[in-house]
N, C-alpha and C positions, 0 to 999 in steps of 0.2 A: 476297572469302573470303580468310584467312588461305591460305598453300600452296598452292594453288588448282592454280598451276603442278605445282609438285612432285608433286603427289595423279595427278596425269593425266599427267606423265611415268610417275611410276614402275604405274600404272596400264598404261599405252600398255607401258610394255617390261616390263611380269610373262615374256612369253610367253619372253624372251631371256635374263630371269633366272632360268628354274626351278635348270641347273646350281650357283649359289647358296643353293636355299634353306635358310633356318636361317639364316644370316646377314644382319647389316645393312648395309642400304643407306645414302649418303647421296647424300643428289639435294639439289643446288644449279638453279632452274629448270629450265631443259631436258635440265640432263645428270646424267648418272651419274656420280661422283668415285671413284666407289670400294666394296670391300665389306670387311666387317671382319666379323671373329668373337666379339670382345666389342661391347655397346649402348656403354658409355665408350668404348675407342678411337674408334668413329664419333662420336658427339658432342664427343669430345676434338678431333678431327680438323678438325670441320665449324667449332667456335666460333675455331679456329687460322685456317683461309685465310675463311672471311666474319665473322666481329668478329662487331657485329647485325644484317646480312640473312639474312634468314630462308633457313631447308633443310630437307632433311626428312631423319630415321633412323629407316629405320622396317626389320622385320626379315624378308627375304622368308620367303611363303609363299603354294602353291600355292592354301591353301584357307583364306579368314578365320576366324580362330574367332571365337565368337560369344560373351558374355558376358552372360547374366543376372540381373538386379537384380530386384529384387521391392520391390513398393514396399510390399505386404502385411502387415506387418509391424505388429507392435505399437508404441506407438509407450512409450520409455522412461522413466518416474518416475525422477527423481533427488532 
């Protein structure tokens, strides 16, 4: 699975990242590279350092937001 190691790193290190909650973390493999105030800054740094290698940028949240999407909507007719 893509980014499996990066997601495992995020989950394992979440307790020690709580002081950075709300910021964006750049993770490559088992390493936390840095924290950023803006998503765009983290993405730019990730591409600059790792080119096309997998890396993860994720906002640090102690409680993950759940987004509900319903398929119970009537189809749109054009």
